[in-house]
C-alpha positions in Angstrom: 0.0 -0.1 0.1 0.9 3.8 -0.1 1.8 3.3 3.6 2.7 -0.4 3.4 3.8 -2.7 1.6 -0.9 -12.6 3.8 -4.9 -25.8 4.9 -5.0 -29.5 6.7 -7.4 -32.6 5.8 -7.7 -33.3 2.1 -11.1 -32.5 0.8 -10.8 -34.0 -3.0 -13.9 -35.4 -3.6 -17.3 -35.7 -2.0 -20.8 -34.1 -2.6 -21.4 -30.3 -3.3 -22.3 -28.7 0.0 -24.6 -26.0 0.2 -23.2 -22.6 1.9 -25.5 -19.5 2.9 -23.5 -16.5 2.5 -24.8 -13.4 4.0 -26.5 -11.2 1.6 -25.7 -13.5 -1.2 -28.0 -16.3 -0.9 -27.2 -20.0 -1.4 -24.3 -21.0 -3.5 -23.1 -24.3 -4.8 -19.6 -24.9 -4.1 -17.5 -27.8 -5.2 -15.1 -29.1 -2.8 -13.6 -31.6 -5.0 -12.4 -28.8 -7.2 -9.0 -29.6 -9.0 -6.5 -27.9 -7.1 -3.6 -28.4 -9.4 -1.0 -28.9 -6.5 -0.9 -31.8 -3.8 -2.5 -29.4 -1.3 -2.1 -29.9 2.3 -4.9 -31.2 4.3 -7.8 -28.8 5.1 -6.9 -27.2 8.6 -10.5 -26.3 9.5 -12.4 -28.7 11.7 -15.1 -28.6 9.2 -13.7 -29.5 5.9 -16.4 -27.7 4.0 -14.7 -24.5 5.2 -11.6 -25.1 2.9 -14.0 -24.7 -0.2 -13.6 -21.4 -1.9 -16.0 -18.6 -1.4 -18.0 -17.6 -4.5 -20.7 -15.0 -5.3 -20.8 -11.3 -4.6 -22.1 -9.3 -1.8 -24.3 -6.1 -2.5 -21.7 -4.0 -0.5 -18.1 -4.9 -0.3 -16.0 -4.1 2.9 -12.6 -4.8 2.2 -10.0 -5.4 5.1 -6.2 -5.3 5.4 -4.9 -7.5 8.0 -1.3 -7.2 9.0 -0.8 -10.0 11.3 -1.5 -11.1 14.9 -4.6 -12.2 16.5 -6.7 -8.9 16.6 -8.8 -10.4 13.6 -10.8 -12.0 16.3 -12.4 -8.9 17.4 -13.1 -7.4 13.8 -16.7 -6.7 12.9 -17.4 -10.0 11.0 -20.9 -8.8 10.4 -19.5 -6.4 7.7 -16.5 -8.1 6.2 -16.4 -9.5 2.8 -12.9 -9.7 2.1 -9.6 -9.8 4.0 -6.2 -9.3 2.5 -3.4 -11.0 4.2 -0.5 -8.7 4.6 0.8 -10.5 7.6 1.8 -14.1 8.2 -0.8 -16.6 6.8 -2.8 -17.8 9.6 -5.0 -21.0 9.0 -7.0 -20.2 12.0 -8.1 -16.7 10.4 -8.8 -18.7 7.1 -11.4 -21.0 8.8 -13.1 -18.4 10.8 -13.3 -16.0 7.7 -14.9 -18.7 5.7 -17.3 -19.6 8.4 -18.6 -16.1 8.0 -18.8 -16.3 4.3 -15.8 -14.0 3.9 -13.2 -14.3 1.3 -9.3 -14.4 2.3 -7.0 -13.4 -0.4 -3.2 -13.1 -1.0 -1.4 -10.2 -1.4 0.7 -10.0 -4.5 3.7 -7.6 -5.6 6.6 -7.9 -8.3 8.9 -5.9 -9.9 7.7 -4.0 -13.0 11.2 -4.4 -14.8 10.7 -8.2 -14.9 7.0 -8.5 -16.2 7.8 -7.1 -19.7 8.8 -10.6 -20.2 5.6 -12.6 -20.8 7.3 -16.0 -19.3 8.0 -14.0 -16.2 4.3 -13.2 -15.8 3.4 -16.4 -16.4 5.6 -18.1 -14.0 4.6 -15.3 -11.1 0.9 -16.1 -12.0 1.6 -19.8 -11.6 3.2 -19.3 -8.4 0.4 -17.2 -6.9 -2.2 -19.5 -7.9 -0.2 -22.5 -6.4 0.1 -20.5 -3.3 -3.9 -19.7 -3.1 -4.5 -23.5 -3.7 -2.1 -24.6 -0.9 -3.7 -22.2 1.4 -7.3 -22.6 0.3 -7.7 -18.8 -0.3 -9.9 -17.0 -2.4 -7.9 -14.8 -4.7 -5.4 -11.9 -4.7 -5.2 -8.4 -4.1 -2.4 -7.0 -6.4 -0.4 -3.9 -4.6 2.2 -2.7 -7.2 3.1 1.0 -6.4 6.0 1.4 -8.9 6.7 4.2 -11.1 5.3 3.9 -14.6 5.4 6.3 -17.7 2.4 6.1 -19.9 2.7 4.1 -23.1 6.0 2.7 -21.9 6.8 -1.2 -21.9 6.1 -1.5 -18.2 2.7 0.4 -18.8 1.8 -2.2 -21.3 3.3 -5.2 -19.3 1.2 -4.1 -16.0 -2.0 -3.9 -17.9 -1.3 -7.5 -19.4 -0.3 -8.8 -16.0 -3.7 -8.0 -14.4 -5.8 -9.2 -17.2 -3.8 -12.4 -17.2 -3.9 -12.9 -13.4 -7.6 -12.2 -13.5 -8.3 -14.9 -16.2 -6.0 -17.6 -14.6 -7.5 -17.3 -11.1 -11.1 -17.3 -12.3 -10.4 -20.3 -14.3 -8.4 -22.4 -11.8 -10.5 -21.0 -8.6 -14.0 -20.6 -9.7 -15.4 -17.7 -7.8 -12.2 -16.2 -6.9 -11.5 -12.5 -6.7 -8.8 -10.3 -8.3 -8.3 -6.8 -7.2 -5.9 -4.0 -7.9 -4.7 -1.0 -5.5 -4.7 2.3 -7.0 -3.6 5.7 -5.7 -6.4 8.2 -4.6 -6.5 10.0 -8.0 -5.7 8.8 -11.7 -3.4 11.8 -12.2 -0.2 10.1 -12.2 0.4 10.3 -8.2 3.6 9.5 -7.5 4.5 9.2 -11.2 2.2 6.0 -11.3 0.5 6.7 -14.8 -1.2 3.4 -15.2 -3.7 2.4 -17.7 -6.4 2.6 -15.1 -9.4 1.9 -17.3 -8.2 -1.2 -18.9 -7.0 -2.4 -15.5 -10.4 -2.0 -13.9 -12.1 -3.6 -16.8 -9.7 -6.7 -16.5 -10.1 -7.4 -12.7 -13.1 -7.6 -10.4 -12.5 -3.8 -9.0 -10.1 -1.6 -7.9 -9.3 -0.7 -4.1 -8.6 3.2 -4.2 -6.0 4.3 -1.6 -7.5 7.4 -0.5 -4.7 8.6 2.0 -1.5 10.0 1.9 -2.7 12.4 0.0 -0.2 15.3 1.0 2.7 13.5 -0.8 4.3 15.8 -3.2 1.2 18.0 -2.9 1.8 20.8 -0.7 2.8 24.4 -1.8 3.7 25.2 1.7 5.3 23.1 4.4 2.5 23.1 6.8 0.9 20.2 8.5 -2.4 19.3 6.6 -5.1 16.2 6.6 -4.3 13.0 5.4 -7.3 12.4 3.4 -9.2 15.8 2.7 -12.8 15.4 1.9 -13.1 17.7 -1.3 -9.7 16.2 -2.7 -10.6 12.6 -1.7 -14.0 13.1 -3.6 -12.3 14.6 -6.6 -10.2 11.4 -7.0 -13.4 9.2 -7.5 -14.8 11.6 -9.6 -12.1 11.7 -12.1 -11.9 7.9 -12.1 -15.6 7.8 -12.9 -15.0 10.5 -15.8 -12.4 8.5 -17.5 -15.1 5.8 -17.9 -14.5 3.4 -14.9 -17.9 2.4 -13.4 -18.6 3.1 -9.7 -19.2 -0.4 -9.1 -15.5 -1.0 -10.0 -14.5 1.2 -7.0 -14.1 0.4 -3.4 -13.1 3.4 -1.3 -10.1 3.0 1.1 -10.0 5.1 4.3 -7.2 5.4 6.7 -7.4 4.3 10.2 -4.1 6.0 10.9 -3.2 9.5 11.1 0.3 11.6 10.9 2.2 13.2 13.8 3.9 16.3 12.6 6.6 18.0 14.4 6.0 21.8 14.2 8.9 24.3 13.7 6.0 26.9 14.8 2.5 26.4 15.9 0.4 29.7 15.4 -2.8 30.5 17.4 -4.7 30.0 14.1 -3.8 26.3 14.4 -1.1 26.5 11.4 1.8 24.1 12.1 5.0 25.1 10.1 7.5 22.4 9.3 11.0 22.7 9.2 12.4 24.5 6.1 12.9 21.8 3.5 13.3 22.9 -0.1 9.9 22.7 -2.1 8.3 20.3 -2.4 7.8 19.2 1.3 9.4 15.8 1.9 7.4 12.6 1.0 7.2 11.5 4.7 7.3 14.6 6.7 5.7 13.0 9.8 5.3 10.0 12.0 2.5 7.7 11.0 0.6 6.4 14.1 -2.5 4.2 14.5 -6.0 5.3 15.5 -5.4 3.6 19.0 -2.5 5.8 19.7 -3.9 9.0 18.7 -7.0 8.3 20.9 -4.5 7.7 23.8 -2.8 11.0 22.9 -6.3 12.9 23.0 -6.5 13.3 26.9 -3.1 14.7 27.2 -3.3 16.9 24.2 -3.3 20.8 24.5 -6.3 21.1 22.2 -8.6 18.0 22.5 -9.9 16.9 19.2 -10.5 19.7 16.7 -12.3 19.9 13.5 -11.1 21.7 10.4 -14.1 22.5 8.1 -12.2 23.0 4.9 -10.6 19.5 5.1 -13.6 17.9 7.1 -10.9 16.3 9.0 -10.0 16.1 12.8 -6.9 16.9 14.3 -5.3 17.7 17.8 -2.2 19.3 19.3 0.2 18.3 22.0 3.6 19.3 23.5 6.2 16.7 23.9 8.5 16.1 26.9 11.2 18.3 25.3 8.4 21.3 24.8 8.2 20.9 21.1 4.8 21.3 19.5 3.1 18.7 17.4 0.0 18.5 15.1 -1.6 15.3 14.5 -4.1 14.8 11.8 -6.1 11.7 11.2 -9.7 10.3 10.3 -12.3 9.4 12.9 -16.1 8.2 12.7 -17.2 11.8 11.8 -14.9 12.3 8.8 -15.2 8.7 7.6 -19.0 8.7 7.9 -19.0 11.8 5.4 -16.7 9.7 2.9 -19.2 6.6 3.4 -22.0 8.7 2.5 -20.5 9.5 -0.8 -20.0 5.8 -1.3 -23.9 5.3 -1.1 -24.6 8.4 -3.1 -22.3 7.8 -5.9 -23.0 4.1 -6.0 -19.5 2.7 -5.4 -19.0 -1.0 -4.8 -17.9 -0.6 -1.1 -15.6 0.6 1.5 -12.3 -0.6 3.2 -9.4 0.6 5.2 -5.7 0.5 5.8 -5.3 -1.5 8.1 -7.7 -3.0 10.6 -5.3 -3.6 13.1 -5.0 0.1 13.8 -7.7 0.0 16.5 -7.8 -0.8 20.3 -8.9 -4.1 20.7 -8.1 -4.7 24.4 -11.5 -4.5 25.6 -11.6 -1.6 27.8 -15.2 0.3 27.9 -13.7 3.3 26.3 -11.4 1.7 23.8 -14.5 -0.6 23.0 -16.6 2.2 22.3 -14.1 3.9 19.9 -13.5 0.8 18.1 -17.2 0.0 17.6 -17.7 3.7 16.3 -14.8 3.3 13.7 -16.4 0.0 12.3 -19.8 1.4 12.3 -18.8 4.5 10.5 -18.2 2.3 7.5 -21.8 1.6 7.0 -23.3 4.3 4.7 -26.2 6.1 6.6 
């Protein structure tokens, strides 16, 4: 991602079980699908849970998991897909499948290599084999490398997405192939992809609507991670280029940026260190939502609201007497974006990443965590 960088008793044969997926009705799933490799035994107590999930939900909630066991406390009443960015956890696979949620791989590869069709074919084969061995339901392609329009890499990346989608859909029926894109199609960070063709080739795009200040500032001052108007303009641009709203899933940040202020004015302007224009790509410390909420009580300001950005922020002073300004998203700002998702008819919403919340179980943290999950539901 822009801020980032995913069983055992054999089930070959047997009858076709019926699985009831939330919001999707009954789906026939062939447990005896040809898996290609000699997969390990199903890790689930119920072998039916190793069958691939098929069918689409009316509304997608796309989740990134970065490892650990906090997945036990996610709001599974909403989740449709979990992308594994951490270590593969067969227990997570079984639990997600029991809730009718897909578990998918994360995929990345050097674009310099994939101009060779044989390299693309080998990579796709490896990813399909990995998915089959682990009884997973597809792949999320997260390639965030520079590409010039109409270059060899431009065409190779477009071909990679198309070939990956065709291969996964053929070998794992019902599987899902998605692709991560920047908050705007305007060559953000020099990523000038063929967005229309890529969107047509895969199941949908996950739009990373965060880190929007990278290489954007005319002045070195702290600002919102995902300003509302700028975020919405990105989606409008994708749609204007011919991409259907149902091919777009909005990504929101469950983290913020802690800026060290050179000066902090009474008008709440946090001036950053004088660095030649443009401002540095990573001028602040990235902090998860749980850390931000712990900072609130000791802050100088409490949570403030910027109406221009429609974003919350707070200010505090560290032990050295230095002022900081911390910009982030909370249920209020996320709900505004979720309302746009519903209004514009996007396919769904998701976040980077689900492990940013406080799942420790205290009454205050539980209330804050539930509010963040609830904000994903368009009102």
